C-alpha positions in Angstrom: -84.6 74.0 10.2 -85.2 77.7 10.1 -81.7 78.3 11.2 -80.3 76.3 8.3 -82.6 78.2 6.0 -81.2 81.4 7.3 -77.6 80.3 6.6 -78.4 79.1 3.1 -80.3 82.3 2.3 -77.5 84.4 3.7 -75.0 82.6 1.5 -77.1 82.9 -1.7 -77.8 86.6 -1.1 -74.0 87.1 -0.8 -73.5 85.2 -4.0 -75.4 87.9 -5.9 -72.6 90.0 -7.4 -73.7 93.3 -9.0 -70.2 94.1 -10.2 -70.3 90.9 -12.3 -73.7 91.7 -13.7 -72.8 95.2 -14.7 -69.6 94.0 -16.4 -71.6 91.4 -18.3 -74.1 94.1 -19.4 -71.3 96.5 -20.4 -69.4 93.6 -22.1 -66.2 94.3 -20.3 -64.3 91.9 -18.1 -63.3 94.0 -15.2 -61.2 91.2 -13.8 -58.7 92.1 -16.6 -58.6 95.8 -15.9 -58.3 98.3 -13.0 -57.8 96.5 -9.7 -59.0 93.2 -11.2 -61.5 92.8 -8.4 -65.3 92.3 -8.6 -66.0 95.1 -6.2 -67.3 98.7 -6.1 -63.9 100.4 -6.5 -63.1 98.5 -9.7 -66.6 99.2 -11.1 -66.0 102.9 -10.3 -62.7 102.9 -12.1 -64.2 101.1 -15.2 -67.7 102.5 -15.4 -67.9 105.6 -13.3 -69.0 106.9 -9.9 -72.7 106.1 -10.3 -72.2 102.4 -11.0 -69.6 102.1 -8.3 -71.9 103.7 -5.7 -74.7 101.3 -6.7 -72.4 98.2 -6.3 -71.2 99.4 -2.9 -74.8 99.9 -1.6 -76.0 96.6 -3.1 -73.1 94.7 -1.5 -73.8 96.4 1.9 -77.5 95.8 2.0 -77.5 92.2 0.8 -75.7 91.5 4.1 -78.1 93.7 6.0 -81.1 91.8 4.5 -79.5 88.5 5.4 -79.1 89.5 9.0 -82.6 90.9 9.2 -84.2 87.8 7.7 -82.4 85.6 10.2 -83.4 87.8 13.2 -87.0 87.8 12.0 -87.2 84.1 11.4 -85.2 83.0 14.4 -85.7 85.6 17.1 -84.8 83.2 19.9 -81.5 82.1 18.3 -78.9 84.6 19.6 -76.4 83.9 16.9 -78.8 83.7 13.9 -78.3 87.2 12.6 -74.5 87.1 13.0 -74.2 83.7 11.3 -76.4 84.6 8.4 -74.5 87.8 7.9 -71.2 85.9 7.9 -72.7 83.5 5.3 -73.5 86.6 3.2 -69.9 87.7 3.4 -68.7 84.1 2.5 -71.1 84.1 -0.4 -69.6 87.3 -1.8 -66.1 86.1 -1.4 -66.7 82.5 -2.4 -69.6 82.3 -4.9 -70.2 78.8 -6.1 -70.9 79.8 -9.7 -67.5 81.6 -10.0 -65.4 78.7 -8.8 -65.5 80.3 -5.3 -63.5 83.3 -6.6 -65.5 86.5 -5.9 -64.9 89.9 -4.3 -63.0 90.7 -1.2 -66.1 91.2 1.0 -65.5 94.6 2.7 -68.8 96.2 1.7 -70.8 93.1 2.8 -68.8 92.9 6.0 -69.8 96.5 6.5 -73.4 95.5 6.0 -73.1 92.8 8.6 -71.7 95.3 11.2 -74.4 97.9 10.2 -77.2 95.4 10.8 -75.9 94.2 14.1 -74.6 97.5 15.6 -75.2 100.7 13.7 -73.2 102.8 16.2 -70.2 100.5 15.9 -70.5 100.6 12.1 -70.3 104.4 12.2 -67.3 104.4 14.5 -65.4 101.9 12.3 -66.3 103.7 9.2 -65.1 107.1 10.5 -61.9 105.6 11.9 -61.3 103.7 8.6 -61.8 106.7 6.4 -59.6 108.8 8.6 -56.8 106.3 8.5 -57.2 105.9 4.7 -56.7 109.7 4.2 -53.7 109.7 6.6 -51.9 106.6 5.1 -53.3 107.3 1.6 -54.0 103.6 1.0 -57.2 101.7 1.2 -56.0 98.6 3.0 -56.0 100.3 6.4 -59.8 100.3 6.5 -60.4 96.5 6.2 -57.4 96.0 8.5 -58.8 98.3 11.2 -62.4 97.1 10.9 -61.5 93.5 10.7 -59.3 93.7 13.9 -61.6 96.0 16.0 -65.0 94.6 15.2 -64.6 91.2 17.0 -63.0 92.8 20.0 -65.5 95.6 20.5 -68.6 93.6 19.5 -67.4 90.6 21.6 -67.0 92.8 24.6 -70.4 94.4 24.1 -72.2 91.1 23.9 -70.1 89.3 26.4 -70.4 86.1 24.4 -67.4 84.0 23.6 -69.1 82.4 20.6 -69.9 85.8 19.2 -66.3 86.8 19.6 -65.0 83.7 17.9 -67.4 84.0 14.9 -66.6 87.7 14.6 -62.9 87.1 14.8 -63.2 84.5 12.0 -65.0 86.9 9.6 -62.8 89.8 10.6 -59.7 87.8 10.1 -61.0 86.7 6.7 -61.5 90.3 5.6 -57.9 91.1 6.7 -56.6 88.1 4.8 -58.4 89.0 1.6 -56.9 92.5 1.7 -53.4 91.5 2.7 -52.2 91.6 -0.9 -53.2 95.3 -1.0 -50.9 96.0 1.9 -48.0 94.4 0.0 -48.8 96.5 -3.1 -49.0 99.6 -0.9 -45.6 98.9 0.6 -44.2 98.6 -2.9 -45.9 101.7 -4.0 -48.1 99.8 -6.5 -51.5 100.2 -5.0 -54.0 103.0 -5.8 -53.4 106.1 -3.7 -56.7 107.3 -2.1 -56.2 111.0 -2.4 -55.2 110.7 -6.1 -58.2 108.5 -6.8 -60.6 111.0 -5.3 -59.1 113.8 -7.3 -59.5 111.8 -10.5 -63.1 110.9 -9.7 -64.0 114.5 -8.9 -62.6 115.7 -12.3 -64.7 113.2 -14.2 
């Protein structure tokens, strides 16, 4: 029963979307401007760095909280934290009150990794940022993190179920960002270095 409670709590926490709340308060539908996504980058483009940073941290830590609650309530269930964190990512991507059309889940995925393995989170973050600056497009971060997390975390835990669940959520993150890769190849996606320059000038 506790395990089920953890999964439901994780999903409901994931469903909380600060980008949507801010857009409602500001009376601007950010799905019709910028990247069109309910995430930190689009909030930053529409409302500034402060709001964007808040959304990113909120989306990260709602997954961290989901993992921590599950580990606290079900300390003997090895997969509890991972499953609850995955549910938080699913809640962010597929919120029931938005007809299951939410954000792309990268920040919440980062929160999941951070809660489970801070050292791995730092490694994937540094690698992703480095690749982003080299390639100059953002899609390489979710691609690298989504591909490497299940492999590295699966090897570290030595658990097949952990690998399978991690591969599922990692694959989902890659799938949700695949459109960005297509835009980048066509030269239509936002270039990272140019974005940073414009944000610094604001």
